[in-house]
DRENFIFI-660341 format. One line per field, with one value per atom (N, C-alpha, C): residue in three letters; residue number from 1; atom name; x, y negated, z. Coordinates in pm, 1 decimal. Atoms other than C-alpha are relative to their C-alpha. Layout:
<nodes>
rest: c(Ala:...)
nr: c(NUM:...)
atom: c(CA:...)
x: c(X:...)
y: c(Y:...)
z: c(Z:...)
</nodes>
This chain:
<nodes>
rest: c(Met:Met:Met:Asn:Asn:Asn:Asn:Asn:Asn:Asn:Asn:Asn:Asp:Asp:Asp:Pro:Pro:Pro:Ala:Ala:Ala:Ala:Ala:Ala:Leu:Leu:Leu:Val:Val:Val:Leu:Leu:Leu:Gln:Gln:Gln:Glu:Glu:Glu:Pro:Pro:Pro:Val:Val:Val:Phe:Phe:Phe:Ser:Ser:Ser:Gly:Gly:Gly:Lys:Lys:Lys:Gly:Gly:Gly:Lys:Lys:Lys:Ser:Ser:Ser:Pro:Pro:Pro:Ile:Ile:Ile:Ala:Ala:Ala:Asp:Asp:Asp:Ala:Ala:Ala:Tyr:Tyr:Tyr:Glu:Glu:Glu:Leu:Leu:Leu:Thr:Thr:Thr:Lys:Lys:Lys:Ala:Ala:Ala:Ala:Ala:Ala:Leu:Leu:Leu:Val:Val:Val:Val:Val:Val:Tyr:Tyr:Tyr:Gln:Gln:Gln:Asn:Asn:Asn:Leu:Leu:Leu:Leu:Leu:Leu:Ala:Ala:Ala:Asp:Asp:Asp:Ser:Ser:Ser:Leu:Leu:Leu:Gly:Gly:Gly:Asn:Asn:Asn:Glu:Glu:Glu:Ala:Ala:Ala:Asp:Asp:Asp:Asp:Asp:Asp:Tyr:Tyr:Tyr:Glu:Glu:Glu:Leu:Leu:Leu:Ala:Ala:Ala:Cys:Cys:Cys:Ala:Ala:Ala:Ser:Ser:Ser:Val:Val:Val:Val:Val:Val:Met:Met:Met:Gly:Gly:Gly:Arg:Arg:Arg:Lys:Lys:Lys:Asn:Asn:Asn:Val:Val:Val:Gly:Gly:Gly:Ile:Ile:Ile:Ala:Ala:Ala:Phe:Phe:Phe:Ser:Ser:Ser:Val:Val:Val:Lys:Lys:Lys:Asp:Asp:Asp:His:His:His:Cys:Cys:Cys:Val:Val:Val:Tyr:Tyr:Tyr:Val:Val:Val:Leu:Leu:Leu:Val:Val:Val:Ser:Ser:Ser:Asp:Asp:Asp:Asp:Asp:Asp:Gly:Gly:Gly:Arg:Arg:Arg:Pro:Pro:Pro:Asp:Asp:Asp:Arg:Arg:Arg:Asn:Asn:Asn:Tyr:Tyr:Tyr:Leu:Leu:Leu:Pro:Pro:Pro:Thr:Thr:Thr:Trp:Trp:Trp:Leu:Leu:Leu:Leu:Leu:Leu:Asp:Asp:Asp:Met:Met:Met:Ala:Ala:Ala:Lys:Lys:Lys:Trp:Trp:Trp:Leu:Leu:Leu:Thr:Thr:Thr:Glu:Glu:Glu:Ser:Ser:Ser:Leu:Leu:Leu:Arg:Arg:Arg:Thr:Thr:Thr:Phe:Phe:Phe:Val:Val:Val:Val:Val:Val:Pro:Pro:Pro:Asp:Asp:Asp:Gln:Gln:Gln:Gly:Gly:Gly:Ser:Ser:Ser:Glu:Glu:Glu:Phe:Phe:Phe:Thr:Thr:Thr:Tyr:Tyr:Tyr:Trp:Trp:Trp:Gly:Gly:Gly:Asp:Asp:Asp:Ser:Ser:Ser:Glu:Glu:Glu:Arg:Arg:Arg:Gly:Gly:Gly:Arg:Arg:Arg:Phe:Phe:Phe:Leu:Leu:Leu:Val:Val:Val:Tyr:Tyr:Tyr:Lys:Lys:Lys:Phe:Phe:Phe:Lys:Lys:Lys:Met:Met:Met:Ala:Ala:Ala:Asp:Asp:Asp:Ser:Ser:Ser:Pro:Pro:Pro:Ser:Ser:Ser:Asn:Asn:Asn:Val:Val:Val:Val:Val:Val:Pro:Pro:Pro:Ala:Ala:Ala:Gly:Gly:Gly:Thr:Thr:Thr:Ala:Ala:Ala:Pro:Pro:Pro:Lys:Lys:Lys)
nr: c(1:1:1:2:2:2:3:3:3:4:4:4:5:5:5:6:6:6:7:7:7:8:8:8:9:9:9:10:10:10:11:11:11:12:12:12:13:13:13:14:14:14:15:15:15:16:16:16:17:17:17:18:18:18:19:19:19:20:20:20:21:21:21:22:22:22:23:23:23:24:24:24:25:25:25:26:26:26:27:27:27:28:28:28:29:29:29:30:30:30:31:31:31:32:32:32:33:33:33:34:34:34:35:35:35:36:36:36:37:37:37:38:38:38:39:39:39:40:40:40:41:41:41:42:42:42:43:43:43:44:44:44:45:45:45:46:46:46:47:47:47:48:48:48:49:49:49:50:50:50:51:51:51:52:52:52:53:53:53:54:54:54:55:55:55:56:56:56:57:57:57:58:58:58:59:59:59:60:60:60:61:61:61:62:62:62:63:63:63:64:64:64:65:65:65:66:66:66:67:67:67:68:68:68:69:69:69:70:70:70:71:71:71:72:72:72:73:73:73:74:74:74:75:75:75:76:76:76:77:77:77:78:78:78:79:79:79:80:80:80:81:81:81:82:82:82:83:83:83:84:84:84:85:85:85:86:86:86:87:87:87:88:88:88:89:89:89:90:90:90:91:91:91:92:92:92:93:93:93:94:94:94:95:95:95:96:96:96:97:97:97:98:98:98:99:99:99:100:100:100:101:101:101:102:102:102:103:103:103:104:104:104:105:105:105:106:106:106:107:107:107:108:108:108:109:109:109:110:110:110:111:111:111:112:112:112:113:113:113:114:114:114:115:115:115:116:116:116:117:117:117:118:118:118:119:119:119:120:120:120:121:121:121:122:122:122:123:123:123:124:124:124:125:125:125:126:126:126:127:127:127:128:128:128:129:129:129:130:130:130:131:131:131:132:132:132:133:133:133:134:134:134:135:135:135:136:136:136:137:137:137:138:138:138:139:139:139:140:140:140:141:141:141:142:142:142:143:143:143:144:144:144:145:145:145:146:146:146:147:147:147:148:148:148:149:149:149:150:150:150:151:151:151:152:152:152:153:153:153)
atom: c(N:CA:C:N:CA:C:N:CA:C:N:CA:C:N:CA:C:N:CA:C:N:CA:C:N:CA:C:N:CA:C:N:CA:C:N:CA:C:N:CA:C:N:CA:C:N:CA:C:N:CA:C:N:CA:C:N:CA:C:N:CA:C:N:CA:C:N:CA:C:N:CA:C:N:CA:C:N:CA:C:N:CA:C:N:CA:C:N:CA:C:N:CA:C:N:CA:C:N:CA:C:N:CA:C:N:CA:C:N:CA:C:N:CA:C:N:CA:C:N:CA:C:N:CA:C:N:CA:C:N:CA:C:N:CA:C:N:CA:C:N:CA:C:N:CA:C:N:CA:C:N:CA:C:N:CA:C:N:CA:C:N:CA:C:N:CA:C:N:CA:C:N:CA:C:N:CA:C:N:CA:C:N:CA:C:N:CA:C:N:CA:C:N:CA:C:N:CA:C:N:CA:C:N:CA:C:N:CA:C:N:CA:C:N:CA:C:N:CA:C:N:CA:C:N:CA:C:N:CA:C:N:CA:C:N:CA:C:N:CA:C:N:CA:C:N:CA:C:N:CA:C:N:CA:C:N:CA:C:N:CA:C:N:CA:C:N:CA:C:N:CA:C:N:CA:C:N:CA:C:N:CA:C:N:CA:C:N:CA:C:N:CA:C:N:CA:C:N:CA:C:N:CA:C:N:CA:C:N:CA:C:N:CA:C:N:CA:C:N:CA:C:N:CA:C:N:CA:C:N:CA:C:N:CA:C:N:CA:C:N:CA:C:N:CA:C:N:CA:C:N:CA:C:N:CA:C:N:CA:C:N:CA:C:N:CA:C:N:CA:C:N:CA:C:N:CA:C:N:CA:C:N:CA:C:N:CA:C:N:CA:C:N:CA:C:N:CA:C:N:CA:C:N:CA:C:N:CA:C:N:CA:C:N:CA:C:N:CA:C:N:CA:C:N:CA:C:N:CA:C:N:CA:C:N:CA:C:N:CA:C:N:CA:C:N:CA:C:N:CA:C:N:CA:C:N:CA:C:N:CA:C:N:CA:C:N:CA:C:N:CA:C:N:CA:C:N:CA:C:N:CA:C:N:CA:C:N:CA:C:N:CA:C:N:CA:C:N:CA:C:N:CA:C:N:CA:C:N:CA:C:N:CA:C:N:CA:C:N:CA:C:N:CA:C:N:CA:C:N:CA:C:N:CA:C)
x: c(0.7:171.4:-104.5:35.0:123.1:-93.1:133.1:-229.5:9.8:19.5:-56.3:149.1:-33.0:148.1:-58.7:116.7:-14.0:34.3:62.0:81.4:-116.6:69.8:-120.9:-135.4:97.2:-385.1:-80.6:-2.8:-397.5:-79.4:77.8:-466.8:-86.6:83.3:-726.7:-146.8:140.8:-1097.6:-27.4:84.9:-1294.9:-45.9:39.6:-1419.9:-141.6:64.7:-1781.2:-14.3:64.8:-1945.7:-124.9:162.3:-2287.0:-75.9:71.3:-2414.2:19.8:-35.5:-2325.8:103.7:-126.7:-2025.4:90.6:-58.8:-1714.5:75.6:-40.9:-1534.8:145.4:-146.8:-1204.5:-67.0:69.0:-1464.8:-10.3:44.9:-1591.1:148.4:-136.2:-1162.3:-2.0:-14.9:-1117.1:-92.4:44.0:-1384.5:-7.0:-54.3:-1296.7:160.5:-89.7:-957.0:4.8:71.2:-1065.4:-74.0:43.2:-1272.5:99.3:-91.2:-993.2:94.9:-67.0:-738.9:-54.2:111.8:-1005.8:22.7:23.7:-1011.3:177.2:-150.0:-610.0:42.7:-117.7:-509.4:-81.2:50.9:-783.5:63.4:-58.4:-609.1:125.2:-118.9:-289.9:-71.5:-25.9:-414.9:-45.3:92.9:-609.5:166.7:-135.3:-280.4:154.6:-150.3:32.3:-59.6:19.8:-154.2:53.3:-63.5:72.2:32.0:-54.5:296.1:-37.4:37.7:85.9:4.1:-47.7:163.0:97.7:-154.5:511.1:-32.0:40.8:347.6:-64.3:1.0:344.7:-121.3:46.4:22.4:-46.6:42.3:-81.2:-90.6:56.7:-300.9:18.3:-72.4:-203.5:-201.0:72.6:-483.0:-16.8:-3.1:-369.9:136.3:-150.5:-27.1:-36.0:31.3:14.1:-134.6:151.0:-341.6:-113.1:131.7:-499.2:-37.7:71.0:-698.1:-49.6:-3.6:-679.9:116.3:-128.5:-378.5:65.4:-0.9:-307.2:207.0:-96.8:97.5:55.7:-63.2:199.6:187.0:-163.5:578.1:70.3:-64.8:790.7:147.6:-102.6:1117.7:73.0:-84.3:1180.0:7.4:-36.0:1123.7:37.0:-38.5:1244.8:-80.7:82.9:945.0:-148.0:118.7:654.4:-85.5:90.0:337.2:-105.2:98.7:120.3:-115.7:123.7:-250.2:-68.2:65.8:-451.2:-105.3:143.7:-826.2:11.2:-7.1:-871.9:-14.3:21.4:-926.8:108.3:-109.3:-630.2:101.9:-111.3:-430.9:37.8:-72.5:-184.3:7.4:4.9:-162.9:138.2:-136.0:94.2:107.9:-126.2:335.3:80.3:-15.0:335.6:81.4:5.9:370.6:153.5:-123.5:772.8:15.3:-13.8:741.9:-44.0:109.8:476.8:50.7:-57.7:667.4:130.3:-112.1:979.3:-57.6:27.0:779.4:-32.6:21.0:614.0:64.4:-83.5:915.9:122.5:-128.0:1127.2:-123.6:54.5:772.9:19.3:-10.1:810.1:113.3:-209.2:1206.9:-9.3:-7.3:1126.3:-103.6:102.9:790.5:99.5:-120.3:1003.5:108.2:-139.2:1343.0:50.9:-86.3:1479.8:-27.1:12.5:1587.6:-115.7:97.6:1301.1:-27.6:-22.3:1319.6:-126.7:99.4:1044.2:58.4:-24.7:1014.2:-97.0:111.6:808.1:19.8:-8.4:778.2:-113.4:135.6:539.5:-140.9:134.2:217.7:-82.3:39.5:16.7:-84.9:-15.1:-70.6:-124.2:136.5:-477.5:-44.8:19.9:-589.4:-119.1:165.7:-979.7:-66.2:102.2:-1275.8:-125.2:92.3:-1609.0:-100.9:76.0:-1718.3:60.8:-102.1:-1441.0:46.9:-53.7:-1351.0:146.6:-130.1:-1047.6:94.9:-120.5:-695.0:138.8:-147.9:-387.4:90.1:-90.4:-94.8:148.3:-173.9:289.8:120.6:-123.6:562.1:117.7:-146.5:872.5:76.6:-129.3:1213.1:90.0:-100.9:1380.7:120.3:-100.7:1706.1:150.4:-68.2:1915.1:-25.9:11.1:1775.2:22.0:-34.0:1707.8:-36.7:65.5:1658.2:-108.3:169.4:1354.6:-4.6:38.1:1143.5:-94.6:49.8:1042.0:-103.9:55.4:794.4:-25.3:-54.9:889.6:-200.0:74.8:685.8:-86.9:69.3:594.9:124.9:-131.7:944.4:-74.4:50.7:871.6:81.7:-82.7:1023.0:58.6)
y: c(-0.4:2320.8:156.9:-88.0:2587.8:0.2:-32.2:2650.9:22.6:-60.8:2806.6:-148.3:125.9:2484.3:-102.6:120.4:2249.1:-107.5:98.8:1963.3:19.3:2.6:2028.5:30.8:-26.6:2129.3:-139.8:141.5:1770.7:-101.3:80.9:1634.7:74.8:-81.4:1882.1:-44.2:24.7:1841.7:63.0:-166.9:2005.9:69.6:-117.8:2315.1:47.7:29.5:2318.0:198.9:-115.5:2646.3:81.3:-30.5:2597.7:0.6:-17.6:2590.0:-113.7:107.8:2207.8:-9.2:35.8:2058.7:48.4:-62.6:2238.3:-67.5:76.7:2149.4:-119.0:95.5:2059.7:-97.3:65.1:1874.0:-134.9:137.7:1651.2:-66.1:57.4:1609.7:-84.4:80.5:1516.1:-98.7:151.7:1248.3:-149.3:103.7:1065.4:-24.2:40.5:1067.2:-109.3:94.4:886.4:-96.6:114.2:637.7:-55.7:71.8:559.6:-58.4:53.4:518.3:-166.9:105.8:270.1:-143.5:91.2:105.8:-46.3:-18.1:93.4:-105.9:82.0:-24.0:-148.3:105.8:-338.6:-97.7:90.0:-431.2:-28.1:72.4:-439.9:-128.9:88.2:-656.7:-147.6:105.6:-891.1:-39.1:-24.3:-859.7:-104.5:11.6:-896.2:-53.7:88.5:-1031.5:87.0:-127.4:-954.9:108.0:-137.1:-740.4:78.8:-150.4:-489.6:74.0:-118.9:-351.5:73.4:-46.8:-299.2:156.1:-107.2:-23.9:122.4:-127.1:347.1:15.7:-62.6:462.6:129.5:-79.1:732.2:20.7:-39.6:900.8:62.3:-169.1:1161.0:8.2:-34.1:1336.0:-79.2:-17.1:1329.2:-44.9:53.9:1155.1:-61.4:31.7:1128.1:-15.9:1.5:1173.9:-65.8:90.9:950.6:49.0:-44.8:1031.9:-104.4:83.8:902.8:-125.5:123.3:697.3:-48.4:55.0:487.9:-86.6:69.8:481.2:-49.4:92.2:205.2:-12.8:51.7:165.3:31.1:41.0:13.1:-36.4:67.4:69.1:-83.1:152.0:-255.6:-81.1:101.6:-416.9:61.9:-96.7:-124.9:-22.7:5.8:-160.0:97.7:-105.4:60.0:-52.4:30.8:-59.5:153.8:-123.9:207.0:-55.9:11.6:135.7:80.6:-92.4:261.5:-80.2:116.8:168.0:-80.7:78.2:-35.4:71.2:-86.9:226.0:67.1:-116.4:400.7:-125.5:120.2:87.9:52.6:-55.0:240.3:-86.7:80.4:64.2:-109.2:78.7:-281.8:96.9:-70.9:-94.8:138.3:-68.2:176.9:13.7:39.0:50.9:-42.9:-47.8:52.2:100.7:-223.4:412.2:37.4:-19.0:415.6:-1.7:80.9:250.0:81.6:-92.7:478.8:130.3:-132.7:789.9:13.1:15.4:658.5:27.2:-24.5:600.8:49.7:-144.8:904.0:128.4:-55.7:1053.8:-35.5:42.4:791.3:79.6:-29.1:925.0:150.5:-141.7:1294.2:43.8:-14.0:1265.1:-76.4:62.8:996.5:21.9:-84.9:1145.6:-106.7:120.4:792.6:-54.5:37.1:652.2:-159.5:62.6:449.3:-110.2:95.1:141.3:-42.0:156.2:-98.9:-66.7:121.6:-399.2:-115.0:96.6:-609.1:-32.0:33.0:-725.3:54.1:-66.5:-620.1:-53.0:35.4:-782.9:88.5:-63.5:-650.7:-34.8:75.8:-750.4:47.8:-28.7:-693.3:-102.3:14.7:-680.7:22.9:-32.7:-639.7:-133.0:102.7:-799.1:72.8:-67.6:-752.1:125.5:-105.9:-546.7:178.4:-142.5:-296.2:19.3:-36.2:-345.6:-29.6:79.9:-449.1:174.4:-105.9:-195.0:-68.6:9.5:-214.2:-27.6:-14.4:-238.4:-33.4:23.2:-158.4:-11.9:9.5:-251.5:41.9:-87.0:-43.1:-74.5:35.4:-90.3:95.5:-91.3:147.3:-45.6:46.2:85.5:49.3:-25.4:257.1:-8.8:61.5:57.9:138.5:-133.0:422.1:-92.3:16.3:386.8:75.9:-38.6:603.5:59.1:-78.1:796.0:93.0:-148.2:1164.0:109.0:-108.6:1258.5:151.0:-164.1:1562.3:111.3:-42.3:1800.4:2.9:101.3:1624.2:76.0:-37.2:1754.2:87.6:-108.3:1915.9:150.5:-137.0:2295.2:39.9)
z: c(-138.0:-3362.8:19.4:-41.7:-3133.2:73.1:-122.8:-2972.0:136.3:-133.9:-2655.2:59.8:-56.2:-2612.9:82.6:-96.5:-2297.9:-46.2:17.5:-2440.8:-166.0:77.6:-2798.1:56.0:-80.2:-2534.1:42.1:-24.1:-2448.5:-103.0:126.4:-2797.2:-32.1:30.3:-2840.7:65.4:-42.9:-2801.6:22.4:-87.0:-2556.2:-76.9:29.5:-2573.9:102.0:-51.8:-2445.9:42.8:-25.5:-2327.7:-62.4:71.3:-2477.3:96.2:-161.5:-2102.3:61.2:-43.8:-2070.0:-2.8:2.9:-1968.6:106.3:-56.3:-1870.9:99.3:-49.0:-1597.0:-78.7:67.7:-1839.7:-87.6:98.3:-2060.0:67.2:-37.3:-1790.0:73.7:-13.7:-1695.9:-67.7:116.9:-2015.1:-43.8:-5.4:-2025.4:93.8:-117.4:-1720.1:-37.3:8.1:-1818.2:-113.9:110.7:-2178.6:40.2:-63.0:-1966.8:73.2:-68.3:-1750.1:-69.9:103.2:-2056.1:-64.9:58.6:-2212.4:108.6:-182.4:-1803.9:-46.3:-57.3:-1792.0:-130.0:96.8:-2167.8:32.6:-33.4:-2118.4:112.2:-64.6:-1802.3:-25.5:79.4:-1975.6:-87.5:78.9:-2228.5:77.0:-94.2:-1987.1:56.7:-115.4:-1783.4:-33.7:141.4:-2046.0:-113.5:142.8:-2307.3:-129.7:95.2:-2661.4:63.1:-7.0:-2447.2:54.6:5.6:-2358.4:-96.2:66.7:-2688.9:22.0:-47.5:-2576.6:100.4:-108.3:-2314.8:-53.0:25.4:-2355.9:145.7:-69.3:-2187.7:101.4:-47.8:-1957.8:123.1:-108.2:-1704.7:67.7:-101.1:-1381.2:3.3:-123.5:-1271.0:148.6:-140.8:-923.6:26.0:0.6:-810.6:141.5:-155.5:-444.4:62.8:-84.1:-322.1:-69.8:74.1:-590.4:-84.1:106.2:-847.8:-151.8:161.9:-1231.3:27.9:29.6:-1171.1:-141.9:128.9:-1494.7:-9.0:-46.2:-1550.2:-157.0:139.4:-1848.2:36.6:-17.7:-1893.9:-159.0:108.4:-2173.6:30.4:-19.3:-2254.9:-32.5:30.0:-2432.4:109.9:-93.4:-2114.7:141.8:-116.7:-1858.7:99.0:-105.7:-1666.9:-19.0:6.5:-1555.2:87.1:-86.0:-1397.4:31.4:-5.5:-1202.1:82.5:-13.2:-1205.6:121.9:-81.6:-894.9:41.2:-77.3:-772.8:100.6:-146.4:-494.4:141.5:-120.3:-219.8:24.1:3.5:-316.2:72.2:-68.6:-114.6:131.1:-94.4:144.8:126.5:-91.4:474.8:-38.1:67.8:440.4:46.7:-50.5:704.1:-46.2:86.5:486.6:-148.5:128.4:163.3:-40.9:81.3:132.8:3.1:4.3:208.8:-162.4:136.1:-66.4:-94.7:67.8:-280.2:-42.3:49.2:-268.8:-76.9:40.0:-278.7:-160.6:117.8:-588.1:-103.3:42.6:-710.6:-73.7:-30.0:-665.0:-93.3:92.1:-841.7:-176.5:150.0:-1134.7:-60.0:98.2:-1171.3:10.3:69.7:-1213.9:-85.5:113.8:-1440.8:-133.0:110.5:-1665.9:-32.0:13.1:-1615.0:-51.4:17.4:-1574.8:110.2:-117.7:-1273.7:-14.8:4.4:-1155.0:159.5:-173.5:-806.5:-3.5:-19.6:-724.0:10.3:13.2:-816.2:19.6:-9.1:-645.3:189.6:-130.6:-291.3:104.0:-70.1:-17.5:-22.7:91.7:-183.2:-38.1:51.1:-309.0:-147.1:91.9:-678.6:-105.9:11.1:-811.4:-129.2:142.8:-1155.9:-40.6:24.7:-1291.2:8.3:34.7:-1305.8:107.9:-14.3:-1127.1:-71.8:114.3:-1456.4:25.1:-10.9:-1396.1:119.2:-141.5:-1036.0:11.4:-11.3:-892.9:-19.8:13.6:-971.0:79.3:-90.4:-711.2:-133.1:120.6:-1006.6:120.9:-119.7:-829.2:-179.0:111.0:-1061.2:14.7:23.4:-1092.3:-107.0:108.5:-1291.5:-50.6:43.2:-1486.2:-32.4:-29.0:-1356.3:-61.7:106.4:-1600.1:-140.8:199.4:-1925.0:-100.4:139.8:-2128.6:-124.3:175.3:-2481.5:5.8:14.0:-2462.4:111.1:-64.0:-2246.0:-48.3:7.1:-2254.6:108.9:-128.1:-1972.8:6.1:-32.8:-1816.2:-78.1:74.4:-2019.2:-96.9:123.6:-2332.7:-136.6:145.7:-2525.1:-69.6:123.8:-2853.2:20.9:-35.5:-2766.0:-146.9)
</nodes>
């Protein structure tokens, strides 16, 4: 594995400056904690089906921080998890869903479309907080997904 490969850097432990935590180490810890929360939300909400999903955490998506993205090639489904404070205005929701579908299409390199109505769905509890969950469908039913920037070179 080439240490200059951006994908390899994601998997490495953070480097500390020796003078306290670095911004990269802080971001690493936040992402790691967010992934644990998102994994638990998936398991609680989807049960055994949660094992079919790959999970990622995007640092910033459409102005929202630490966005969880869970996708299943088997179910051709994508869930986007956002903290409750990330809720768009109800009148803007259809446009927001289309914008998110476009972002997911570009990121997952497969055609993604909204697969929900105009209601908000919440997952979570008082301990973890409430998270908005948006459901999308992989319209072209891919046999595999290689997110942008993760393909081996």
